[in-house]
C-alpha positions in Angstrom: 0.0 0.0 0.0 1.3 3.4 -0.8 0.1 6.9 0.0 -0.8 7.6 -3.6 -3.3 4.7 -3.7 -4.9 6.0 -0.5 -5.0 9.5 -1.9 -6.7 8.3 -5.0 -9.2 6.2 -3.1 -10.1 9.1 -0.8 -10.6 11.5 -3.7 -12.9 9.0 -5.6 -14.9 8.4 -2.4 -15.2 12.1 -1.7 -16.2 13.0 -5.2 -18.3 9.9 -5.9 -16.8 9.4 -9.4 -13.7 8.1 -11.0 -14.1 10.7 -13.8 -14.3 13.7 -11.4 -11.5 12.3 -9.3 -9.2 11.8 -12.3 -9.8 15.4 -13.4 -9.2 16.8 -9.9 -6.0 14.7 -9.5 -4.7 15.3 -13.1 -4.4 11.5 -13.6 -5.8 9.4 -16.4 -8.9 7.5 -15.4 -7.5 4.0 -16.3 -4.4 4.7 -14.1 -6.6 5.9 -11.2 -8.9 2.9 -11.5 -5.9 0.5 -11.6 -4.3 2.0 -8.5 -7.6 1.8 -6.5 -8.1 -1.7 -7.6 -4.5 -2.7 -6.5 -5.3 -1.2 -3.1 -8.5 -3.3 -2.9 -6.6 -6.4 -3.9 -3.9 -5.8 -1.3 -6.5 -5.2 1.4 -8.7 -8.1 0.1 -11.8 -5.8 0.4 -13.9 -4.0 -2.1 -13.7 -0.4 -1.0 -15.9 1.1 -3.6 -19.3 0.1 -5.0 -19.0 1.0 -8.7 -22.1 1.6 -10.9 -22.8 3.4 -14.1 -23.4 6.7 -12.3 -20.3 6.8 -10.1 -18.8 5.1 -7.1 -19.7 5.0 -3.4 -17.7 3.6 -0.5 -18.7 0.1 0.8 -18.7 -0.5 4.5 -15.0 -1.5 4.4 -14.4 1.7 2.4 -16.2 3.8 5.0 -14.1 2.3 7.8 -10.9 3.1 5.8 -12.1 6.7 5.3 -12.8 7.1 9.0 -9.3 5.8 9.9 
């Protein structure tokens, strides 16, 4: 886990969208998605519930945000 992955996760969770987060961070959306997914794999938890209209933190994601 690295700080960049945590920063990306937090921004997606706050903004509710990979598209908005990628624009805010100045990072390509595929790269952002890949880094968040690597964090999820490392933690063995889905942190975001993805849907066609955006992304919302799961219960595990909410706990990580609080921490």
